[in-house]
N, C-alpha and C positions, 0 to 999 in steps of 0.2 A: 504547523511544529515550530514549537517557540525556541527551543534550545539546541545547540548542535554539537553532538556526540564527535568529538576526535579520534582520529585512528592513527596511533602511534605502533610502532613496531621497534621493542628494544634490542639490542643485539642478541640477549640472551634468548629472548624469546623467538629470532628468526632462527637461532640455532636449534631449537625445539622444533621448532615447523619442519625443517630442513629431514628430519629424519621421518616425517611423517608417512610418507610414500609407503616405508614400511610395515606400517599398523595399521595402514587403513583398511577400516571395516570393507568386509565380502557384500558390498552391498548390488552387485550385478552390473555396475558400470563401469568406467575406466576411469579412476579418482582423477589423473591429469588432464582428460579432455573435457570432466563436466558433463551437467545438464545441455543439450545440444537441441532442443525441443522448443516449443514457442510460449512467450512469455507472457502473461497477462497483469497488467500495472495496476494494482488495483487500490492504489493513491497517490493521482498526479493533480499539481495544481499547472493550473497555466493563470498564472498573474498578471497584474497591470505591469509590473516591473518588469517583467520578462519579455510580455509582445511589445511594450512601447520603449525597451531597453533591445539589450545587447541577442534576444533571443526569437528573432520572426518567425511567422507559423512554418516554413518551409526548413528552417533550422532543426526545430524541436524535432515536425515529423521526421526528419533524416535522420535523427537520435533515435528515435524509438525505433524505425527502421533498420539502423544499421546495428541495432541490441537486439533484434529479434523479437521485439514487442509488438503482438499483435492485434490487442484491445487493450484499451485503458479506461478505468472509473476517471472521466473527468469533473472535478469541482474547481472553482477558481473564483477568484477574489478579484472583480465582482464577477458576476455570470458569463458578461461578455466574452472571457476567456474561452470557458466552456462552449459559447455558440460560434466561435471560432474555430474551434476543433471539431464540432460537428460539421459546420460547414464543408468543411477541408473534408471529412468522411462521405458526405455526400456527393462531392465532385471529384472522388478520386477514384481512378481504375481499379477494378476489384482485385488486382494481383499487386496492387500498391496500397491499398486501404489499411489504416489503421481502424480498427473497430473502434466505436467512441459509445462508452456506454455513460449517460449525459447525468450528473448530481446537481441538484439546488443547492448551490452554497449560499449559506445565511449573512455572511459578509459583504456589505456594500464598501467599507473603508475598516481600517483595523481597528479602529474607536469600534465598531461591532461586537470586535471578540469578548470583549468583559460584561457586556452589558444584553446582548441579544435574548438572554434565557427570559428576560422581563420587558423586553420591547414588543408591544403587540404590533408596531409597521412590520417587525420582521416577520411576524407570521401572515401578514397581510401580504409582502412580497412575494413570500415562499408561494402562497394560493396562486398570485399572477404570472410568478416565472412556469408555475407547474400547467395553468392553462395555455400558454404561451409556446411551450414546447421547444423542440431544437429542430434542425434540419436532420440529425438521427435520428429523429423521431422523438416519441414522449419523453422526459425525464423519468429515471428508472428510480431514484433515490434524492436522499436529502444529506446534508454533509457535503464536506467534516466540520464538525461544530467542536468546539472545546469546553471542556467542564472542569474550570481550574479549580474549583470547589467542589467537589461531589455536592453536597446542598442543592446544590444550583439544578441540579436534575430534577428537582421538584419544585422550579418556577413553572410559574403560569403558561408560558410560551414551549418553553421544554416538555410537559404535560400534552400540549396543545399538540407538537408537533408529532411525536409519537402517536399518539392519537391516529393524527392528518395520515402517518403512513401508513400505518396498520388497515385504514380503510380505504387506500388506493394501493395500497401493495405495492409500495415505495421502500426500498432498502434504507437505513440509516447507518453512514459512517462518523463516530464518536470518538474522540478523542478525551480518554477517561481512567479514572481509576475504576479500582476491582467494586471499593462500596456503590462508584453511580451505575454500574451495569445491572444492580440490584435494582435499584431505585427508577431508571428508564425502563426495564422490563415491565414494572409493575404498572404501570403506565399502559402498558400495551403489549400483553403476555404472547401475543402471537406476530409480533414483530420482530423482521429480519435485523439484526443488529451486526453490523462489522464493525468490531472493536479494533479501532487504530493503534497501533504498536503493540495490540496485545497487553496494554497496562502499563502508562507512563508510569513511573516508581517502582516498579518492579516486581507485581505481585509473584509470587513460587509461582512454579509449573501446577505444584498441586494445587493450589488456588484457582489458577488458569482452569486444571481437570474440571474441578468440582463446579465450576461455573459453565463447561460447557456441555457437561452432563445435567443442571439443571436445567439450562434454555436450550433446545434443540434450535432455536433461530441464531443463537449468537455463532459468529465466524470471528477468527483471530488473522489480521492482517500482521506483517512482523517487521515494517520499516522500524529501525532505531530500537529496537528490542533491546536490553539488556540483558546478557547472561543468553544469548542465543548461541552464540559459535564459542566453542573453546579452544581450538587452535584454527586461527587464520592462515589460510594458504601464501607463501611468502611468493611476491614477483620477482618476475626475470627484469632486470636492469633500472629499477624504478624504487622510489621509495615511498615513505607517507605524505601524506598532504592532501588539497585539491588538486586536483587533476581534470586536465579537459581530455575528451575522448578520445582526441588523437593522441594526447602523449600519454595516456593510463597505459601500464606495461601490464601484458599478460601474466596470469596466474602461474606458478611453475607446478600446482600441484590442488589436491582439493582441502577446503577446507573439512573440522571436525563439529559437526554439531555437540553439544553438551549432552552428555547423557538422559538428563532428564525428559528436555527438548525433544530430542530424537525419539526416545517412548512417548511423548505425547503425540506425537505426529503419526507414529506407528498405529495408535489409538484412535486418533482422528484425522486420518487422511483428506479425510472431505472437509473439515472446517479449520484449513488455514490458507491464506493469500498472502501474496509477497506485493509490493509498493515501491515507488520510489519517493514518496514526500517530496515533490519539486516547490518547497514554501520558501524557499530563496533560490536567488539565480546562482547562488556555488553549486546548488542540487542539481542543476541544468547542466552546470560544466563538467560536473563528474558523472552523468547521467551512466554513460557505456561501461564506468568502473564500477556503477553500483550493480548493475543487470550483469556484470560479471562475478562479483561477492555472490550474489544468488544463486547464479550456477556452479560455482565451486562448491557452496555448502548442498545446495541439492544432489549432488555427485554422492554425498554421504547418504542416502535413502534409495531402497531399492527403485526402479526404474518407474514402475507403476505410479510409486506413490510422490516419486519428483514430479511424476507430469502431472498428477490431480494439483498438488500444490501451485506447481508454475503456473499450469495452465486451466486445467480442467474444472478445478472447483468455482472460479469464476465465471467459465463459459457454461456452465451448467445454471448457475446461480441466475444470469442473465438471458440462458437460454440461444447462446451464439454457436454458431456453427464451427467444423474443422478449420482451420484457417490456412 
């Protein structure tokens, strides 16, 4: 994820939010409590600057467990970060285990972000890594990869990777606009494609709906998605900014989804996932807060829909058991 969206609350917005409790939707769950079930983090990176820096393995696993995250899609730059998480999964007691669904990342370093789609050595690396596997089992997907220009979805390596994923039953996690969705799916119509952020650049809910209807194998991951929440829950005793898990204040109510997005989730309850997108260390610093934000707006949905988006869809996609 190459750019950050800052979270800021103006005094006027805060006053408006304080009145939310009286107008919360009748979703069948307590808005103040939020969704309290397990979470599947479908967009997690454990990059070199995290594991060689301030976030050793035990620390990030504790953050996941402390946030109620019971499974993750792990994709890292380089892939050693995912291998580390997979080894921890294999060595953990079942009661403490965070299930790791390993994906092959295309990036050996930051220079690969903009050139992977035409670099044949990337395709060879993916094949080698796929054959290698992990301590948590075989790789289950490819990505996240970035298509800053949607035309690059027609690059030779992009086409090969989509066809490779379809052939081997691998899911694909891609950061792209709505135009690139059509281009990638044209290469591999039966592929399972996870749309990171459900569209950077903010395609309308109507456009998202049309693509979900067109492609049964398309799922939307919701980190960094603009326009998703219309009323964000206020926090008790805290302000805006990047917070550590320990210092992040508790939510004092539930966030309210924008009507078009809530309608879309009710229409397609089995097609959405949540994710942290820990692309920089600051996202690890606020990991607990990110998960609390999800729990807050999940409370704006019927309990069965909330659990599907929070846990069930990812678990079903990768055949995970109950947490």
